[in-house]
C-alpha positions as CSV (number, residue, x, y, z in Angstrom):
1,M,0.0,0.0,0.0
2,A,1.4,3.4,-1.0
3,G,2.1,5.8,1.8
4,I,1.3,9.5,2.0
5,T,3.8,12.2,1.2
6,H,3.2,15.5,3.0
7,I,4.9,18.4,1.3
8,V,5.2,21.7,3.1
9,L,6.7,25.0,1.7
10,F,7.4,27.9,4.0
11,K,8.1,31.6,3.4
12,Y,9.8,33.0,6.5
13,H,9.8,36.6,7.8
14,P,13.0,38.2,6.6
15,S,13.4,39.9,10.0
16,I,13.9,36.6,11.8
17,T,17.3,36.3,13.4
18,W,19.6,33.4,12.4
19,T,19.5,32.2,16.0
20,D,15.7,32.0,16.1
21,L,15.6,30.3,12.7
22,A,18.2,27.7,13.7
23,A,16.3,27.0,16.9
24,H,13.1,26.6,14.8
25,F,14.8,24.1,12.4
26,D,16.3,22.2,15.3
27,V,12.8,21.6,16.8
28,F,11.4,20.7,13.4
29,L,14.1,18.1,12.7
30,K,13.3,16.4,16.1
31,L,9.7,15.9,15.2
32,R,10.5,12.6,13.4
33,E,11.6,11.0,16.6
34,Q,9.4,13.0,19.1
35,C,6.1,12.5,17.3
36,V,4.9,9.2,18.6
37,K,1.6,7.3,18.6
38,P,-0.2,7.4,22.0
39,D,-0.7,3.6,22.1
40,S,2.7,2.3,21.1
41,R,4.8,5.4,22.1
42,K,6.8,4.7,18.9
43,P,7.6,7.3,16.1
44,Y,5.3,7.0,13.1
45,M,6.9,9.4,10.6
46,K,8.6,7.2,8.0
47,S,11.0,9.9,6.7
48,M,11.8,13.6,6.6
49,K,13.6,15.6,4.0
50,T,14.3,19.3,4.5
51,G,16.2,22.1,2.7
52,V,16.4,25.7,1.5
53,N,15.1,26.5,-2.0
54,I,18.2,26.6,-4.3
55,G,16.3,26.6,-7.6
56,W,17.4,29.0,-10.3
57,E,14.1,29.0,-12.2
58,N,12.6,31.6,-9.9
59,L,9.3,29.7,-9.8
60,G,9.1,29.2,-6.0
61,K,6.4,31.9,-5.5
62,G,8.5,33.3,-2.6
63,M,8.8,30.1,-0.7
64,T,12.2,29.8,0.9
65,H,12.3,26.3,2.5
66,G,10.8,22.9,1.8
67,F,9.9,20.0,4.0
68,V,8.9,16.5,2.7
69,L,7.5,14.1,5.3
70,E,6.4,10.5,4.6
71,F,3.7,8.7,6.5
72,E,2.5,5.1,6.3
73,S,-1.1,6.0,6.0
74,Q,-3.7,8.8,5.8
75,E,-4.6,7.9,9.4
76,D,-1.1,8.6,10.6
77,L,-1.0,11.9,8.7
78,D,-4.4,12.9,10.1
79,Y,-3.1,12.2,13.7
80,Y,0.0,14.3,13.0
81,L,-2.1,17.2,11.7
82,T,-4.9,17.2,14.2
83,E,-4.0,15.4,17.4
84,D,-0.3,15.0,18.0
85,P,0.6,17.4,20.9
86,V,4.2,17.7,19.9
87,H,3.4,18.8,16.3
88,L,0.6,21.1,17.5
89,E,2.9,22.8,19.9
90,F,5.5,23.2,17.1
91,S,2.9,24.7,14.8
92,R,1.8,27.3,17.5
93,N,5.4,28.4,18.0
94,A,6.2,28.5,14.3
95,A,3.2,30.6,13.3
96,P,4.8,34.0,14.1
97,L,7.8,33.1,12.0
98,V,6.0,32.2,8.8
99,I,4.6,34.7,6.2
100,D,3.0,32.2,3.9
101,S,2.9,28.5,3.2
102,V,1.9,25.8,0.7
103,V,0.9,22.3,1.6
104,V,0.4,19.4,-0.8
105,D,-0.4,15.8,0.1
106,I,0.2,13.1,-2.5
107,K,0.0,9.3,-2.8
108,D,2.7,8.0,-5.1
109,G,1.2,7.0,-8.5
110,N,-2.3,8.3,-7.7
111,L,-2.9,10.9,-10.4
112,F,-6.7,10.8,-10.3
113,G,-9.4,10.4,-7.7
114,P,-11.0,12.3,-4.8
115,A,-9.2,14.2,-2.1
116,A,-8.8,12.7,1.4
117,K,-11.6,13.4,3.8
118,R,-11.1,15.8,6.7
119,P,-11.0,13.9,10.0
120,A,-14.4,14.3,11.7
121,T,-13.1,13.5,15.2
122,A,-13.7,16.5,17.5
123,R,-10.7,18.0,19.3
124,K,-10.3,20.4,22.1
125,Y,-8.6,23.7,21.5
126,N,-7.4,26.0,24.2
127,G,-8.2,29.7,24.1
128,K,-6.8,32.7,25.8
129,C,-7.6,36.4,25.8
130,H,-5.0,39.1,25.1
131,C,-4.3,39.9,28.8
132,G,-4.4,36.3,30.0
133,Q,-7.1,36.8,32.5
134,M,-9.5,34.5,30.6
135,E,-8.8,31.0,29.5
136,W,-11.2,28.5,28.0
137,T,-11.5,25.3,26.0
138,A,-13.6,24.8,22.9
139,E,-14.3,21.4,21.2
140,L,-14.4,21.7,17.4
141,Q,-15.2,19.1,14.8
142,S,-12.6,20.6,12.5
143,P,-10.1,23.5,12.7
144,E,-11.6,26.1,10.4
145,H,-13.0,29.6,10.4
146,I,-16.4,30.8,9.2
147,L,-16.2,34.4,8.3
148,C,-19.0,36.8,9.2
149,H,-19.2,40.1,7.4
150,C,-22.2,41.6,9.2
151,D,-22.0,45.2,10.5
152,T,-22.3,44.1,14.1
153,C,-19.2,42.0,13.9
154,K,-17.3,44.9,12.3
155,K,-18.3,47.2,15.1
156,L,-17.6,44.8,18.0
157,G,-14.3,43.6,16.6
158,G,-13.0,46.7,14.8
159,G,-12.1,44.7,11.7
160,P,-13.6,43.7,8.3
161,C,-15.1,40.5,9.6
162,S,-15.1,38.0,12.5
163,L,-13.8,34.4,12.5
164,N,-16.2,31.9,14.1
165,Q,-17.7,28.5,14.5
166,I,-21.1,27.3,15.8
167,I,-20.7,24.7,18.4
168,D,-22.8,23.1,21.2
169,K,-22.8,25.2,24.4
170,K,-21.6,22.1,26.3
171,D,-18.5,22.0,24.2
172,L,-17.1,25.3,25.6
173,K,-15.6,25.4,29.1
174,I,-14.3,28.5,30.8
175,N,-11.2,27.4,32.7
176,K,-10.1,30.7,34.2
177,G,-11.8,34.0,34.9
178,T,-15.4,35.2,34.6
179,P,-16.4,36.8,31.3
180,A,-18.3,40.1,31.2
181,L,-21.6,40.3,29.3
182,Y,-23.0,42.6,26.7
183,T,-26.5,42.1,25.4
184,Y,-28.1,43.6,22.3
185,T,-31.1,42.9,20.1
186,G,-30.2,41.0,16.9
187,A,-31.7,41.3,13.4
188,S,-34.2,38.5,14.4
189,G,-35.6,40.7,17.2
190,K,-34.2,38.3,19.8
191,S,-31.5,39.0,22.3
192,V,-27.8,38.3,21.6
193,Q,-25.4,37.9,24.5
194,C,-21.7,38.6,24.0
195,F,-19.2,37.2,26.5
196,F,-15.8,38.9,26.6
197,C,-12.8,39.5,28.9
198,P,-13.7,42.3,31.3
199,T,-10.1,43.7,31.2
200,C,-8.8,43.5,27.6
201,T,-12.3,43.0,25.9
202,S,-11.2,39.9,23.8
203,H,-14.5,38.4,22.5
204,I,-14.8,34.8,23.6
205,Y,-18.3,33.8,22.3
206,H,-21.8,34.9,21.9
207,H,-25.2,33.3,22.2
208,Q,-28.3,34.1,20.1
209,A,-31.6,33.4,21.8
210,I,-32.9,31.9,18.6
211,M,-30.1,29.3,18.5
212,G,-31.1,27.3,21.6
213,D,-28.1,25.3,22.9
214,K,-25.8,26.5,20.2
215,I,-23.2,29.2,20.6
216,I,-20.8,31.1,18.3
217,V,-17.2,30.9,19.4
218,R,-14.4,33.1,18.1
219,T,-12.0,30.7,16.5
220,I,-9.1,33.1,16.0
221,L,-8.5,33.2,19.7
222,L,-7.9,29.4,19.9
223,D,-4.6,27.6,19.7
224,G,-3.6,27.2,16.0
225,G,-6.1,29.9,15.0
226,N,-3.6,31.5,12.6
227,Q,-3.2,28.2,10.7
228,M,-7.0,27.4,10.4
229,K,-8.4,27.9,7.0
230,A,-11.5,29.9,6.1
231,T,-14.0,27.5,4.7
232,A,-17.2,29.5,4.4
233,E,-18.6,33.0,5.0
234,I,-22.0,34.5,5.9
235,F,-23.4,38.0,5.3
236,G,-21.3,38.1,2.1
237,E,-23.2,41.2,1.0
238,G,-21.4,43.1,3.8
239,R,-17.9,42.1,2.7
240,L,-15.8,45.2,2.2
241,P,-14.9,45.5,-1.5
242,W,-11.1,45.7,-0.9
243,V,-10.8,42.6,1.3
244,G,-10.1,40.3,-1.6
245,D,-7.5,42.6,-3.0
246,L,-5.2,42.8,0.1
247,V,-2.8,40.0,-0.9
248,D,-2.2,41.5,-4.3
249,T,-2.1,45.2,-3.4
250,L,-0.2,45.4,-0.2
251,P,3.6,44.9,0.0
252,S,4.9,41.9,1.8
253,P,6.3,42.7,5.3
């Protein structure tokens, strides 16, 4: 049975010091031995190849380094991406260093056919406000953002949209602190309760009366939020016209 090759290309911030970059690479290289299955406690990554882009064709799209990881099965790769605590910690620490990335997964010889299915197993994500007074845990079925372009989200967050997911109320647990509450009347005519840190005002979640036992949690405040992909959007009619042009019009930092 053919294994799975996980190809990752990174573009790093040019302001990173050599010391920080070397420390980052050192941790990355150790993943092959430190990423182990919880049952066997044995490494499951088959191989790892790493290197800086030395191509002369100038077709790298700005990517500076490449990492090629091999796994025995899709199940092993899914565990690495969604559950392995060592890799998840590495990803959280690497996020501030990376400007952009490209990820491709291939099965040798498989040139046609459907993409792999996203793991449906729920996982708990830790959240923390800006000042650290509030900490919580949210259980998500998949690590992704739903963008909301409504005017209320713009006013509450001070940005072009908010990043969210709808989850069961029982799947959110406040571990530290007591959130403040702001209530307003939504478009439905029903009340909407917003829960936020009373000190730094980081918005944790809100509950709409019409949603019953469902709540809307802010996904960008969760661990790995910077790496989560945006998979859908609502109130698209409120999307600011220049949002889609940012990547092309603004210079890279």
